[in-house]
N, C-alpha and C positions, 0 to 999 in steps of 0.2 A: 327499427326503425331509421330509416335515412331519409333525405331530402330527396325526392323524386320516386320514392320506392311505394309500394301498394299498400300497405300502412298495415296495423294490424286490426281486428272487428269493430274497436270503438272508431278508430278511424273512418274506417269501412260509411258506418253508420253516419259520421258527421259529413263525409262529403254527400253521404245519401242526401243528405236535408239541405244541399248548397241548392240545388237547384230550386225548391222551395223558399230559401232564403233570398236569391236575387229577385223571385217573382213577391214576395211581402216587402220588400225595401222599393221597387223598385218606384212606386207610384208615390214616397214621401220622399226622394230623393231628387237633387234637382238631376232636371235631363241632361245626358251626357258629362256628368261633372264625377268626379272619383278626386278624392282627398288621398295624393301619393305618399306615403313614410316606411318606415323600417330600422333598421338599429338590432336592440337589443331580443336576445333568443329565449332570454329570462322568462320575459312575461309573455312567449308571442303563445301559448297556448292560451293562455285566458284572455290574451287579445284579437285573438280570432279562433281559438277554440279546433284548428288543424293545422299541426303543423309539417306535413305528407311534403308539403312542394316550400322552398324557400320564399314563395310568392305568395302569400296567404291572402284569400278572401274568405272575410268574414262568413262564418256557421253561425244558427240559431241558437241562442243563450251566451256569446260572447260578448266582450265588450266592446266591442267596434261593429256589432250587429245590434246591437240592443241601441248604440248609436246613433245609426243611420235609421232605426227605426222610428227615430223621433221625428216628427212632424219638420220638413224643412230641411232636415241634414241629408249630405251625401252619404253617398256608398266608401267604402275605404280601402285602402290596398297596403300593405305592409309585408315587407321583405325582408327575411331576417339575415344578416349581415353582421353581429354582432355590432357590441357598442363601441367598441372603438372605430370600426368602418362607416359604423350610422352617422357617429359625431363627424367625421372624415367630410361623408356624403353631404348632409347639413351645411357643414361649412365652406364645402365647393372648392375642398384641396385637388390641386392639380392631381390629375389621372380618374378622379370619380364624376360623377353625375347625375341626375337623379334619371336622366334618361337612359344612362347606362343598364343594360338587363341583370336581371335578376335571379341567374340561371338555377337550377339543383346541381347536386354535386357537393366535393368536399370544398373547393377554394370559395375562398372568398370573396364576395360580388362587391364591384367596385360602383355599383345604383342601385337604385330603386324601383325598375322596371317601369316606367312612368309610361312612358309610349305602349307597351303591352296593354295598360288599360285606359288606351283612349287621352290621355293627358302630354302629350307632344310638344304642348305650348308651354310646358313650367319651363322656368328655371333653376328652380330651387325646391327643395323637399314641401312640402305642406307641414310635414311633423318628423320626429323621430325618437327614437326609445333607448336610452342609454341605462344600464345598471351601475357605469363606472359613472360618477358626476363629471361636469367642466374640468378637466383641468387648467394650468396656465396654458400650455399649448394649445390645447382647444380653442381657450377662447381665441388666442392670438391668432390661431388658421381663421377663426370667424372672421375677426373683424379684420382681418388684412384681403379676404377673398369676399366682403360682404362688407363694404365699407360704409354701405347707407344704413344697415341694419345692426342690430345686435342680437344675439342669440336670446331666447326666453327658456328658462327651467323650472319646471316644480315637481316635486316627486311625485308620483300617482301609484304604485301598488308596491307591496316589497313579498318575497319570495323565499322558501325555506332552502338551502343550498344540501343537497341531501347527499349523504356519500352510500352510490350505488356499489353492486360488485357482484362476480360470478367467478362460483369455484366449485367445483363438482365437491360434492361431498358436505357443502355449509350451506345451512338452510336459512339459519339466524345469525345476526352478527350482531353483538353490540361491542359499542367500542366507548372506552373516556375521553374526553379531550386530549389528556396525554398519548393517548395511543393515534387519534389524529394528527398530532403533531410529530410522531416517529416517523409514522407510516408517510406523509408528507415530505419530510424533511430526508429519507432514506433513513434515515437509524434502523425502521426496520423492515427488513426486504424478505422477509420469509412467513409465508400463511400461519407455520407452528407456532411464529409467536404471540401471535391472535387468536388462532383457531385451533378446532383440531386436525384440522389437515396439514399440510405440508407441500412448498414449492415455493418458486418464485412471485412473487408480488409483484403484478406488471401495474405499473400507474400511468392511467390515462388523465389525460390534462386538457385544456384547452389552448389550441395552437396560436387563436387570434386575438388580437386586445377584447377581453371579457370583462363585461360587467358582473358575470358572476363569481370570476379569479377575483376581481377587485372585493366583492363581498365576502367570498371563501377567506380571503388573505389577512381581509380587515379582523375575522375571528380571529386569524392564527396569530395575525402578529400581539392580538389581545391578551392570547391565554396562554400559548406555549413557553413563554418567558426565554432565553438564551444567555447570550453574552453580546456584546457589541462586535463580537467577530460572527458569531453566529447566530443569526434569527431570522424570522421572515419577514418579507416587507410588504406593506398594503402595496397594490399596484395591477393594472389590469393584464400585464404580461405576465403567465407565471413564471418564465425563465428568469426576470428580473424578482420574482416571489422567493425562490427558494432559490436565490445566485451567493446568497451567504451559506448555503449548505453544498449545492452543488456547482460548482461553477459550469461542470461541461456534465448536461442530465444522463441518468443511466441509459446504457442502450436498450433496456426492455419497460424505459416508459415512453407513453406514444403520444403523441398530441394530435387531437383533431377539433376543426373551426363548429363552434355550433354547437351548443346543448344538444341538440337531435342527432349530430354524430359523433359524438360523444355517447351518447344511450347505444346508439346501433352498437358501436363497436365493443361496450361492456356486454350488451348481450350477445353477443356470436365469439367471443374470447373469453375462453378459461382462464382463470387466474388474476384478472383484471380488478383493481380497482378506480373509483373516480370520482370528483365530484361535480355534482350535476342539476340541475332546477329540479325541484323535489318533483313538481308536475310534471315533466317530462321522463324523471325514471318512473312512475305511477304508469303514467301513459303507454308506456313500453313494456309494462310489466316486468321490469325491473327487482330484484331483492337489494333490496338498500338495509344500512345498518339503523340502529338507533343508537345513540350518543348521549352518552350519560341518561341514560333509559328512553329517551325523549323519542318521540318518532317525529317524520317529517310533515307524514302528511295528517296525523291524526292530533299531534299535539302543537299542530300555528294555524291561523287560521280563524279561528272560532272565532273571532272579533276585530275589528278594525284594529291596526296597527298603531297605537298614539302615537305622535310626533308632537313633541311639546313645542312651543312658541320661542321656546329660547334656547331649544337646539339648531335650530332655522336660520342661517348667516345670509345674509342677502349682500348679493354683485359681492362673494366670496367666491374661491376655483379652489382645487387640490393643487396646492404647490411642490407634493413630491413627498417626502419621508423622512423622518428622523433618521440620522445616521446610525444611531445607539440602538435603538427601540424597535426599527420599522413602521413606526406606528404614522398614519399617513398626516401629514399638513395641509395649512389652511393658509390661503392670503387674502388680505382686498384685494378685488380688483385696480389697477393703477386707472384711472379714468373713466371710471365704469359710468354707466347712466344712472339719473337720479331716482328712479322707478324701482320697486324694489319685486322684480322679476326672475331676476337670476337666483334661486332659492335653494342654497347649499343644504342637505342636511349635514349635520357633525358626524360622521363616523361613528364615533365613539359611541354613540347615542343606541348605536343598535349591536355594537360589535361581541357585546356576550351580555342578551337580554336578563332581566331578573326572574326571565320567568317564560317556560314553555321552550321547543326548541332552540336550541343557542347559536345557527349559524344563519344570520338571515344577509338578505340583498334587499337593498332600496331599489326602485327602478323609477326615472326619472321620464318623463315627458317633453320634449324641447319642440320648440318653434320659434320663426323669426318676430321679428318685432315689426319689421316694415317689408314691402313688398308682396305682400299677398293679395293684392289687389280685390279681385272678386269672390275670392275663397275667403276673405276677411272673416264673415259671420261663422262662419261651418270651424276656421278653426279655432275660434272663440269658444263654441263650445264643445270643440272635443276638448281644448284645455283644462276646461269646467268641469266635462263629463265624469272625472273620475272623484269629484267631492258633490256630484247632485245627486240625490238618493234617489230619483227618479231613474235613472240612470242604473246606481250602483244596486236598487231592489231589486232588480229584473234580469240580472249578470248571474248565470249558472255557473262560470267556468273561474271566478275567482270567488272564496269566501273556503267556508267550513269545508273539510277533506280533498281541497284543488291541492294546498302548496302556495297557494298565491295569497294575498289580503289585500284588502282596500287598504286605506292610509284613514286616520283619523286627527288630522288638522284646525290648525284655525284661518285658514284661508277663506279670502271672501272672493263673491263673483266679480262683484266690482274690480278687484285688483288683478285676476288670474285672466279675466278678458280684456281687461284695458291695455293688459302688455300687447294685446295683438292687433297693429294695427294696419291703415289698408296698405 
């Protein structure tokens, strides 16, 4: 499945529910109002239930649909740009705009398509999704371009990162952490080294700024070891992740923008292997490996992923990576607001979980502290929605056997909603 394709049977079924979905939420939504957001592709199936097109209108059972079905909440639109582009659009970086189109295809959008959903009035997105938390440069971009506001960031969901593959003659594949490290560092290059088949291993990676890449590399840098000269680097850009191993990527390694495009490429090209959000892999009917005998669908998301208060750092950003180990580093924001509205989960807290599937990404919801206007209450409700049991209890696209999980946190409604002002 690729953006703009007809999709598989499940997608057709979900699309068939779309008309009913519009009708059901119309009476509960503010007339003529839609919250506009976008960004991360990792949680997109959970958020919207249908990733056939880049610009998602949520369908029945999805997180954003259930949010809109609550009395007083508006409809939503979500553009799958990838985490890096989503943060840039939220920050108003030059060349981006919430009004720019969100077209299907392989190119990364520079906007969230606000005009297409009747929100030509917006000058900033209502919200964004990112699996790579705010970095120092992301924060600088935001305060430079949105000088009267600051970003709001809270962890919302977690996702398993699957190792999907397509190789003739290989129906099952169990990899160890060590083998995953060897494949994506380029030390293992032939299928005969990991299976009964033979032929070159063609690695498919994310070509855009990707939170899935950040989560995957967070695991690699934690478990793969290496030396000061050769190690994985935690980063949202795959070329940076493997730069200590591959200064120039092998010619048979292929980049794709967005989880759905990665999944589609693997599905249609023999000999490929990729890291991809598990829900997208399952949605496309891809084969995927178990890692250390653990399954990214069956051994993840059976309960909310616990995030301890001690692992949450307020008013911190990702400042880079340790030069010797590649592990992500964090730094306090200079001149940060006094509020607890920028919540960064220490990546070490989920780099190598003590139980369950081992490769995990945490996805954040972001918003603006000011200039929300008449959308203020709706945005407040959306930012609280991942922790609102009335909403999460009705969501069918996040939880057991989906590859996605809500989080168990200590955030309070007053804290989260108080971060979003008019």
